[in-house]
C-alpha positions as CSV (number, residue, x, y, z in Angstrom):
1,M,108.9,67.3,51.2
2,N,106.2,66.0,48.9
3,K,102.9,66.0,50.4
4,V,101.6,62.4,49.3
5,L,104.7,61.0,50.7
6,L,104.1,62.7,54.0
7,I,100.4,61.7,53.2
8,V,101.5,57.5,53.0
9,L,104.3,58.1,55.8
10,A,101.0,59.4,57.9
11,I,99.2,56.1,57.4
12,F,102.0,53.6,57.8
13,L,104.6,55.4,60.3
14,P,102.7,58.5,61.8
15,P,105.3,59.7,64.5
16,L,108.1,59.7,61.4
17,A,105.7,61.9,59.2
18,V,105.1,64.3,62.2
19,L,109.1,64.4,62.6
20,L,109.3,65.3,59.3
21,K,107.0,68.1,58.9
22,N,107.3,69.7,62.1
23,G,110.4,68.2,63.7
24,V,111.1,67.4,67.3
25,G,108.5,69.4,69.5
26,K,105.2,68.9,71.7
27,D,103.3,67.7,68.4
28,L,105.8,64.7,68.2
29,I,105.0,63.9,71.8
30,I,101.4,64.0,71.5
31,N,101.7,61.6,68.0
32,I,103.8,59.0,69.6
33,V,101.4,58.9,72.9
34,L,98.5,58.4,70.4
35,C,100.4,55.8,68.5
36,L,101.3,54.0,71.9
37,L,97.6,54.3,73.0
38,F,95.4,53.8,69.8
39,Y,97.0,53.4,66.6
40,I,94.0,55.1,64.5
41,P,94.1,58.4,66.6
42,G,97.6,58.7,65.8
43,V,97.1,58.4,61.9
44,V,94.2,61.0,62.5
45,H,96.5,63.3,64.6
46,A,99.5,62.8,61.7
47,L,97.1,63.3,58.7
48,W,95.6,66.2,60.1
49,L,99.2,67.9,60.7
50,V,100.4,66.9,57.7
51,T,97.4,68.2,55.5
52,K,97.5,71.6,57.6
C-alpha cells in the first residue's frame, strides 16, 4: 500500500491505517484504546507504526 496514503489515513482514521498496515492483532487493539481515550496518542501510535 502506498506509504503516503497510509500516513494520511493515520492522521484521519488511525485504526484503519493500523489495520491496513499490520492486520488484526495487538497493535490494532492498542490503537483503538488510545483513540477512545485520547485522539492524539492514537494518531501518534498509528504514524509510528506506518512509518516504521
